[in-house]
C-alpha positions as a LaTeX table, in Angstrom:
\begin{tabular}{lrrr}
\hline
Residue & $x$ (\AA) & $y$ (\AA) & $z$ (\AA) \\
\hline
Unk1 & 91.28 & 93.58 & 116.71 \\
Unk2 & 94.52 & 92.42 & 115.17 \\
Unk3 & 95.77 & 94.95 & 112.00 \\
Unk4 & 95.88 & 92.92 & 109.01 \\
Unk5 & 99.66 & 92.96 & 107.30 \\
Unk6 & 98.78 & 95.14 & 103.75 \\
Unk7 & 101.16 & 94.95 & 100.80 \\
Unk8 & 100.26 & 97.89 & 98.26 \\
Unk9 & 101.59 & 96.32 & 95.09 \\
Unk10 & 102.20 & 98.95 & 92.43 \\
Unk11 & 102.60 & 97.41 & 88.50 \\
Unk12 & 104.84 & 100.10 & 86.24 \\
Unk13 & 106.25 & 100.35 & 82.98 \\
Unk14 & 106.92 & 103.45 & 81.13 \\
Unk15 & 104.78 & 105.45 & 83.38 \\
Unk16 & 107.19 & 108.37 & 84.33 \\
Unk17 & 104.75 & 111.21 & 83.84 \\
Unk18 & 102.32 & 109.29 & 86.27 \\
Unk19 & 104.00 & 107.23 & 88.91 \\
Unk20 & 104.49 & 110.10 & 90.75 \\
Unk21 & 101.12 & 111.28 & 90.72 \\
Unk22 & 100.27 & 107.75 & 91.70 \\
Unk23 & 102.57 & 107.53 & 95.31 \\
Unk24 & 100.75 & 110.83 & 95.64 \\
Unk25 & 97.92 & 109.40 & 96.25 \\
Unk26 & 99.08 & 107.57 & 99.57 \\
Unk27 & 98.17 & 109.70 & 102.27 \\
Unk28 & 97.53 & 109.39 & 106.07 \\
Unk29 & 93.93 & 107.89 & 105.08 \\
Unk30 & 95.43 & 105.65 & 103.09 \\
Unk31 & 98.89 & 104.38 & 104.76 \\
Unk32 & 97.17 & 103.86 & 107.95 \\
Unk33 & 95.77 & 100.78 & 106.20 \\
Unk34 & 99.00 & 99.82 & 104.24 \\
Unk35 & 101.95 & 97.85 & 105.78 \\
Unk36 & 104.16 & 98.11 & 103.07 \\
Unk37 & 103.94 & 99.34 & 99.33 \\
Unk38 & 106.03 & 98.17 & 96.49 \\
Unk39 & 106.83 & 99.14 & 92.92 \\
Unk40 & 108.02 & 96.98 & 90.15 \\
Unk41 & 109.21 & 98.07 & 87.80 \\
Unk42 & 108.76 & 95.94 & 84.91 \\
Unk43 & 112.05 & 97.24 & 82.91 \\
Unk44 & 110.71 & 100.14 & 81.61 \\
Unk45 & 112.52 & 102.58 & 79.19 \\
Unk46 & 112.41 & 105.94 & 80.39 \\
Unk47 & 112.73 & 107.15 & 83.60 \\
Unk48 & 109.73 & 105.44 & 85.84 \\
Unk49 & 112.34 & 104.40 & 87.99 \\
Unk50 & 113.97 & 107.67 & 88.75 \\
Unk51 & 110.82 & 109.20 & 89.56 \\
Unk52 & 110.42 & 106.78 & 92.25 \\
Unk53 & 113.12 & 106.97 & 93.62 \\
Unk54 & 113.73 & 110.70 & 93.73 \\
Unk55 & 109.88 & 110.70 & 95.59 \\
Unk56 & 111.38 & 107.64 & 97.85 \\
Unk57 & 114.18 & 110.24 & 98.65 \\
Unk58 & 111.81 & 113.13 & 99.81 \\
Unk59 & 109.22 & 110.32 & 101.49 \\
Unk60 & 112.00 & 108.50 & 103.61 \\
Unk61 & 109.38 & 107.74 & 106.10 \\
Unk62 & 107.46 & 106.08 & 103.66 \\
Unk63 & 107.96 & 101.84 & 104.07 \\
Unk64 & 108.54 & 102.13 & 100.01 \\
Unk65 & 110.35 & 99.78 & 97.87 \\
Unk66 & 110.91 & 99.85 & 94.24 \\
Unk67 & 111.62 & 96.16 & 92.84 \\
Unk68 & 113.22 & 95.65 & 89.19 \\
Unk69 & 112.12 & 92.50 & 87.37 \\
Unk70 & 115.06 & 90.01 & 86.13 \\
Unk71 & 113.40 & 90.41 & 82.32 \\
Unk72 & 110.35 & 91.81 & 80.99 \\
Unk73 & 107.43 & 90.11 & 82.55 \\
Unk74 & 104.27 & 91.45 & 81.27 \\
Unk75 & 102.09 & 93.12 & 83.49 \\
Unk76 & 100.77 & 89.35 & 84.51 \\
Unk77 & 104.40 & 88.52 & 85.27 \\
Unk78 & 104.71 & 91.61 & 87.38 \\
Unk79 & 101.64 & 90.39 & 89.67 \\
Unk80 & 103.35 & 86.88 & 90.19 \\
Unk81 & 106.65 & 88.62 & 91.50 \\
Unk82 & 104.36 & 90.66 & 94.17 \\
Unk83 & 102.29 & 87.98 & 94.80 \\
Unk84 & 105.58 & 85.90 & 95.61 \\
Unk85 & 106.72 & 88.58 & 97.96 \\
Unk86 & 103.82 & 88.81 & 99.65 \\
Unk87 & 103.52 & 85.09 & 100.28 \\
Unk88 & 107.13 & 84.93 & 101.43 \\
Unk89 & 107.36 & 88.46 & 103.43 \\
Unk90 & 103.81 & 87.11 & 105.60 \\
Unk91 & 101.53 & 89.92 & 104.12 \\
Unk92 & 97.69 & 88.79 & 104.54 \\
Unk93 & 96.57 & 90.85 & 101.57 \\
Unk94 & 97.51 & 92.49 & 98.60 \\
Unk95 & 96.03 & 95.90 & 97.17 \\
Unk96 & 97.00 & 96.05 & 93.34 \\
Unk97 & 97.06 & 99.77 & 92.04 \\
Unk98 & 98.16 & 100.65 & 88.46 \\
Unk99 & 101.09 & 103.09 & 88.47 \\
Unk100 & 99.63 & 104.84 & 85.17 \\
Unk101 & 97.25 & 106.90 & 87.13 \\
Unk102 & 93.82 & 106.02 & 85.93 \\
Unk103 & 93.06 & 104.39 & 88.97 \\
Unk104 & 92.45 & 105.72 & 92.43 \\
Unk105 & 92.94 & 103.90 & 95.55 \\
Unk106 & 90.90 & 106.06 & 97.82 \\
Unk107 & 87.86 & 104.24 & 95.83 \\
Unk108 & 88.79 & 101.52 & 98.38 \\
Unk109 & 88.81 & 103.40 & 101.54 \\
Unk110 & 85.21 & 102.12 & 102.88 \\
Unk111 & 86.20 & 98.40 & 101.45 \\
Unk112 & 89.34 & 98.81 & 104.33 \\
Unk113 & 87.60 & 100.64 & 107.17 \\
Unk114 & 84.72 & 98.65 & 107.02 \\
Unk115 & 87.33 & 95.36 & 106.13 \\
Unk116 & 84.70 & 93.81 & 103.93 \\
Unk117 & 87.75 & 92.29 & 102.30 \\
Unk118 & 87.39 & 90.33 & 105.18 \\
Unk119 & 84.40 & 88.89 & 103.82 \\
Unk120 & 86.09 & 87.45 & 100.70 \\
Unk121 & 88.64 & 85.70 & 98.94 \\
Unk122 & 89.20 & 89.14 & 96.59 \\
Unk123 & 87.65 & 92.39 & 95.76 \\
Unk124 & 87.30 & 93.52 & 92.47 \\
Unk125 & 87.89 & 97.16 & 91.05 \\
Unk126 & 84.47 & 97.74 & 88.46 \\
Unk127 & 84.71 & 100.15 & 85.91 \\
Unk128 & 81.29 & 99.18 & 84.71 \\
Unk129 & 79.01 & 99.03 & 87.66 \\
Unk130 & 76.12 & 101.23 & 88.45 \\
Unk131 & 78.20 & 103.82 & 91.13 \\
Unk132 & 81.26 & 103.58 & 88.86 \\
Unk133 & 82.47 & 107.00 & 87.17 \\
Unk134 & 84.85 & 106.64 & 83.68 \\
Unk135 & 86.31 & 109.87 & 82.56 \\
Unk136 & 88.01 & 110.19 & 79.09 \\
Unk137 & 86.74 & 106.20 & 78.11 \\
Unk138 & 85.00 & 106.18 & 74.91 \\
Unk139 & 81.25 & 104.64 & 75.01 \\
Unk140 & 83.11 & 102.11 & 71.89 \\
Unk141 & 85.34 & 100.79 & 74.53 \\
Unk142 & 82.84 & 101.01 & 77.13 \\
Unk143 & 80.24 & 99.11 & 74.93 \\
Unk144 & 83.12 & 96.07 & 74.22 \\
Unk145 & 83.83 & 95.71 & 77.45 \\
Unk146 & 80.16 & 95.34 & 78.75 \\
Unk147 & 79.84 & 92.94 & 76.15 \\
Unk148 & 82.71 & 90.90 & 77.31 \\
Unk149 & 81.56 & 91.32 & 80.97 \\
Unk150 & 78.37 & 89.91 & 79.64 \\
Unk151 & 80.13 & 86.93 & 78.27 \\
Unk152 & 82.20 & 85.89 & 81.12 \\
Unk153 & 79.32 & 86.27 & 83.31 \\
Unk154 & 77.67 & 83.26 & 81.24 \\
Unk155 & 80.59 & 81.28 & 81.28 \\
Unk156 & 81.61 & 81.46 & 85.01 \\
Unk157 & 77.55 & 81.77 & 85.81 \\
Unk158 & 78.06 & 84.90 & 87.39 \\
Unk159 & 78.10 & 88.29 & 87.60 \\
Unk160 & 81.17 & 90.22 & 85.91 \\
Unk161 & 81.61 & 93.67 & 86.00 \\
Unk162 & 85.22 & 94.05 & 85.04 \\
Unk163 & 88.00 & 91.55 & 83.31 \\
Unk164 & 91.02 & 93.73 & 84.60 \\
Unk165 & 90.73 & 96.94 & 86.60 \\
Unk166 & 93.79 & 98.49 & 88.12 \\
Unk167 & 91.95 & 98.34 & 91.01 \\
Unk168 & 92.21 & 95.14 & 92.97 \\
Unk169 & 92.73 & 93.46 & 96.54 \\
Unk170 & 93.24 & 89.40 & 97.14 \\
Unk171 & 93.82 & 87.49 & 99.75 \\
Unk172 & 97.57 & 85.80 & 100.47 \\
Unk173 & 95.22 & 82.74 & 101.89 \\
Unk174 & 93.56 & 82.36 & 97.81 \\
Unk175 & 97.17 & 82.70 & 96.23 \\
Unk176 & 99.19 & 80.23 & 98.45 \\
Unk177 & 99.06 & 77.35 & 95.94 \\
Unk178 & 100.64 & 79.87 & 93.41 \\
Unk179 & 98.17 & 78.30 & 90.71 \\
Unk180 & 98.58 & 81.82 & 89.01 \\
Unk181 & 101.79 & 80.96 & 87.61 \\
Unk182 & 100.45 & 78.92 & 85.02 \\
Unk183 & 98.19 & 82.46 & 83.50 \\
Unk184 & 99.24 & 84.33 & 81.08 \\
Unk185 & 101.80 & 87.20 & 81.48 \\
Unk186 & 100.06 & 89.73 & 79.52 \\
Unk187 & 97.15 & 91.59 & 80.14 \\
Unk188 & 94.65 & 88.85 & 80.07 \\
Unk189 & 96.26 & 87.53 & 83.32 \\
Unk190 & 93.05 & 89.07 & 84.86 \\
Unk191 & 90.94 & 86.95 & 83.11 \\
Unk192 & 92.28 & 83.81 & 84.35 \\
Unk193 & 92.56 & 85.16 & 87.92 \\
Unk194 & 88.61 & 85.97 & 87.24 \\
Unk195 & 87.37 & 82.28 & 85.77 \\
Unk196 & 90.22 & 80.38 & 88.85 \\
Unk197 & 87.97 & 82.40 & 91.51 \\
Unk198 & 84.84 & 80.12 & 89.94 \\
Unk199 & 86.79 & 77.01 & 89.34 \\
Unk200 & 88.31 & 77.18 & 92.82 \\
Unk201 & 85.39 & 78.10 & 94.88 \\
Unk202 & 86.21 & 81.41 & 95.88 \\
Unk203 & 84.81 & 84.69 & 96.51 \\
Unk204 & 84.53 & 87.51 & 94.89 \\
Unk205 & 83.03 & 90.98 & 95.23 \\
Unk206 & 83.51 & 93.90 & 92.83 \\
Unk207 & 83.10 & 97.24 & 94.02 \\
Unk208 & 82.46 & 100.58 & 91.96 \\
Unk209 & 85.81 & 102.36 & 91.28 \\
Unk210 & 86.83 & 105.52 & 89.11 \\
Unk211 & 88.44 & 105.40 & 86.20 \\
Unk212 & 90.33 & 108.07 & 83.70 \\
Unk213 & 92.46 & 108.53 & 80.64 \\
Unk214 & 94.57 & 111.60 & 80.68 \\
Unk215 & 97.97 & 111.47 & 79.23 \\
Unk216 & 98.45 & 107.77 & 79.78 \\
Unk217 & 99.76 & 105.40 & 77.01 \\
Unk218 & 97.90 & 102.41 & 76.15 \\
Unk219 & 99.35 & 98.62 & 75.93 \\
Unk220 & 96.66 & 97.33 & 74.61 \\
Unk221 & 96.58 & 96.10 & 70.80 \\
Unk222 & 92.63 & 96.09 & 70.99 \\
Unk223 & 91.95 & 93.28 & 67.95 \\
Unk224 & 94.78 & 90.93 & 69.17 \\
Unk225 & 93.55 & 91.43 & 73.32 \\
Unk226 & 89.98 & 91.13 & 71.99 \\
Unk227 & 90.77 & 87.60 & 70.04 \\
Unk228 & 92.71 & 86.15 & 72.95 \\
Unk229 & 90.38 & 87.28 & 75.51 \\
Unk230 & 87.33 & 85.10 & 73.83 \\
Unk231 & 89.99 & 82.26 & 73.29 \\
Unk232 & 90.62 & 81.93 & 77.06 \\
Unk233 & 86.92 & 82.04 & 77.64 \\
Unk234 & 86.35 & 79.66 & 75.05 \\
Unk235 & 88.92 & 77.12 & 76.56 \\
Unk236 & 87.46 & 77.06 & 79.37 \\
Unk237 & 84.21 & 76.57 & 78.60 \\
Unk238 & 84.82 & 73.74 & 76.41 \\
Unk239 & 86.84 & 72.40 & 79.31 \\
Unk240 & 86.59 & 73.93 & 82.66 \\
Unk241 & 89.76 & 71.84 & 84.31 \\
Unk242 & 92.05 & 73.49 & 81.19 \\
Unk243 & 92.34 & 76.35 & 83.95 \\
Unk244 & 95.04 & 74.29 & 85.56 \\
Unk245 & 97.07 & 74.36 & 82.17 \\
Unk246 & 99.67 & 76.69 & 80.89 \\
Unk247 & 98.59 & 79.67 & 79.95 \\
Unk248 & 101.79 & 81.70 & 78.96 \\
Unk249 & 103.61 & 81.86 & 75.47 \\
Unk250 & 106.71 & 81.75 & 77.02 \\
Unk251 & 107.57 & 79.41 & 80.26 \\
Unk252 & 109.64 & 80.71 & 82.99 \\
Unk253 & 110.42 & 79.00 & 86.06 \\
Unk254 & 111.31 & 81.95 & 88.57 \\
Unk255 & 109.59 & 85.39 & 88.10 \\
Unk256 & 112.76 & 87.61 & 90.23 \\
Unk257 & 113.11 & 90.91 & 90.44 \\
Unk258 & 116.17 & 93.31 & 92.74 \\
Unk259 & 115.73 & 95.92 & 95.12 \\
Unk260 & 116.68 & 99.10 & 93.34 \\
Unk261 & 117.67 & 102.04 & 95.44 \\
\hline
\end{tabular}
C-alpha cells in the first residue's frame, strides 16, 4: 500500500519553555508516519524560534522546517499558512499539534497505525470523550466546554466532543477549495471548521486524547471567547449559508511565511 504524505504542522506562539518538549515527542514511532514537520512561528516575542533552531541543529536528520509568519496572523492564520503549504507541496494529510505541549501526538498513533484517518475527511481530538484524560483542567472549564459542545451538537445535528483541541488531522482533499480563508484568524477558527464539515457534507470522527496544563500560558480571554463562540453558532443557526461569508476582523489577501534557518 502506497505511503501517505503526511505533514505535521506545529503552530507556535511564545512557547519557548514547551516547544522543545513537543519536538521531543517526535520519536521513531511517530516519524515513521510523518513525511515532514513544519513549525509555524506566529511572530513570537520570546525565544521560541531559537529553541526550534537549536533542536534542528542537533537533530539534523529530522525533516523539520521553521516558518515565520509575515505578520501576527493568530492561530487561525497560522492554520491557513500550514494548509496552503500542504496543498502547494502535495501532501495528502495535515496533522495539527499545538506547540504549547498540552496535547500528545502519541494519542493519535492508533489512528495512524490502523489508517483510521483514511475513512474520514478529518479526525478531531476530543478532550471531553469518555476515554479522554485531562490533567490540570478545572472542573469549571470542563463544564463550560461540555455545554458549548452540546449547543454546537444541536446546531449542526451531530455529536461534538470538542470545539477545538490542539490535536487534529485533516485530509488535504477537503481543503482544496480553501474555504477556510474566510474563517476567523483567532482561536474560533476551529469552531467554523467544525460547522463547515457539516455544511459541506464532509465526514469527521472524534478521537479521545489526553490534555494537560502545567506551565502553559493561556491566550484565551474566557468571557470574550465565549461570546464570540456563541455569535458564530447563532449566525450559523440563523442562516447556514453564512458559513460561506467572511468571519475575519481584518481582511488578509495572502497568508505568507518565510523559512528560517
